[in-house]
Steps between C-alpha positions, in 0.01 A plus 500: 500500500305796636188716474411531127182704570322304224296183464499228235136388512177649626494236776805670659279782626184498716312805622575861415500637145456252218822443303481550123613227263750735333681551833528124549614429144799736516666323793418153363657588162811629676547171687447301182753709307759469778433124527430524874255300709396502862658262748294248695338669802408389853280697740255783445408587143439876526811694599361852554189640669357832614231334716240536221674361190753222451746456213791281403775753429815335646648221291810290446577453131751249359626398156579162349864507617394553864243221476758258354741568788261552792193310387360444851518856628180661624379835634337509845256783577438563873244714685493877446602608848526879537556560125241501225726258304565139598859391586656283231760222539668290229555141615746246354385151611756221476365262239648287222494648159263301276602375160404728217205365305502450127192625316403411147361777275272428205664777296812284463313263266452785249875528443636304198789359711272349764419173322866449405605532866240243605603251231871542584449407866242231426767278345713496818251316723660263752379153589271452796140548597274739317502741794879507525528552124259792519689654794835466321352644180361808678826563689697492175244718323493767772830682418420512127155649559641755745755602238223528239299718735799725567590537131154544348260601778714708733373845600154471345418861587783626278394267218144622539608862478706425190206325330271791589744749344517290183119485484474877539748550216297275269179680597660838429612382156151366433333826599743701284435287190177300544475415128842331485440157344805355683303526824214285369463139393223453242348151467319453168373173353654277768345211693391527860781270613762720334341813643499358854862390460611846384317669786654258750854564377480876468270555802314755289140593570267437208319807372342636184667686215563869578327613180252785502261671261387855585686468830284195589657150528397240243338216694220248455360560847286791616692823550532624856474857623876536544566377145273772359653771718762594240237550229279705732793720600583559136142599416486729805821671399354566154192659654710727721714635217510871413256453210222387734585740781512817286157494341291795393175590673301326229719191520467482877122537474475216251732284709294559818170436321627178341635375831186581701257362240717193464496441873122539516444252218749259649347490848146497359588191297648326806231577758181374338300595810558866423301467178124520535310203360133600464409151381566337838270542799540369851152347530576186700386649833178621336391174337610269779388702802403308813138622479451377140337166413754268332278430198450874449874563527576224250257632236627855552857377464415332167331820391811706580708256297249525210441124516119487545321343194202740506529698177297261285236448770440866580526621144124473436426745785723779366542505126570871446864512622822314469468200723784472753512422873507863611191586293309189609568559872493881509342632179157353442182621679469240778867523594486881508200491734674257735817708521303824542323367808828368640674832441226694677502258789879463551610849383708361217619685192237536228536478120720189507494305172774234535651271761828696532322823593288309751809346655670838532192646669492208745872538576448873577194431715493695828366364827556239766631149435156343542349752257766418239458123540123532465543707183739237362247226572222701331716542189568126467133422572383736226733339248376158602126580487529681167670191362309212669141549364625469142726193553 
């Protein structure tokens, strides 16, 4: 009993500086290790105040022996008065001591002796009603179960510590000799029922064979990054050896050139957008401009795709050159005259002999948006009117 100058939970303090979890955990662990708990309280909850913050610092702690003897004792906290701590009184009310309760634990059923104890007392049932038989059976069974709990399950903390020490010893042996076959159970050519039975008895975790090739585990699944780490570390260590660090000037130059040229080729092969493709032109906004007539845009689009069936029909007008779409629409006399007048009128590039050059000149056209759209419409109209009279 007294001022411990520490709290157990964050709810024991309001106002002032916030209490860290590490400060709370230290006092709580101390109480748990000493097997102490706080007595039942009556009155104000916070026992100390400085007019701005309140904390529960004064406590009465008891153990199991105190509770068994004085189970109805309680601590009464009164008003502060002139002190910053509240007065504390321990009261001993006169009350009958209740009968100790008997609690059943599920862990008892895991013991091999449990079923034998039940069967031994089951044969001594007395005559009477079902309820009286059950009551008599439980009263006879109680001492045997308490003895089982005392013999096998007493002081669980000590048993837990002993099991933890044994586990650490096994783990240390495993880390010292991970390839020891005595620490593994290999299941080969067995049925699923036998495998499940073996795993259930040994409580082993099923895993794959610890076999490796080039420091990489042999597995049917895709290798992960961590599984390839050993191989990468081995390759890196080979690169950093003295033979690669102590190179001549010529060797270093060849190494640098091979690395840089390799990086350039690698990234150039990945990023296709970095490679220029002269065969592709962005001509959608030119052919399908808002100011163009849809029929003109459609014929111009077929012309750009080289899908217009005009070679055989226009062949009789120009029989001195190789007949293709570019020559039929840009090379013969009538087409040249049309494009010359358009070039003089719209300040376009002259001496254009194919559709790709014309598209590039239109894409580089200077001027306002309306001027560009009008030029796009004139281009599609020229293609259409060169094509339509002969089809």
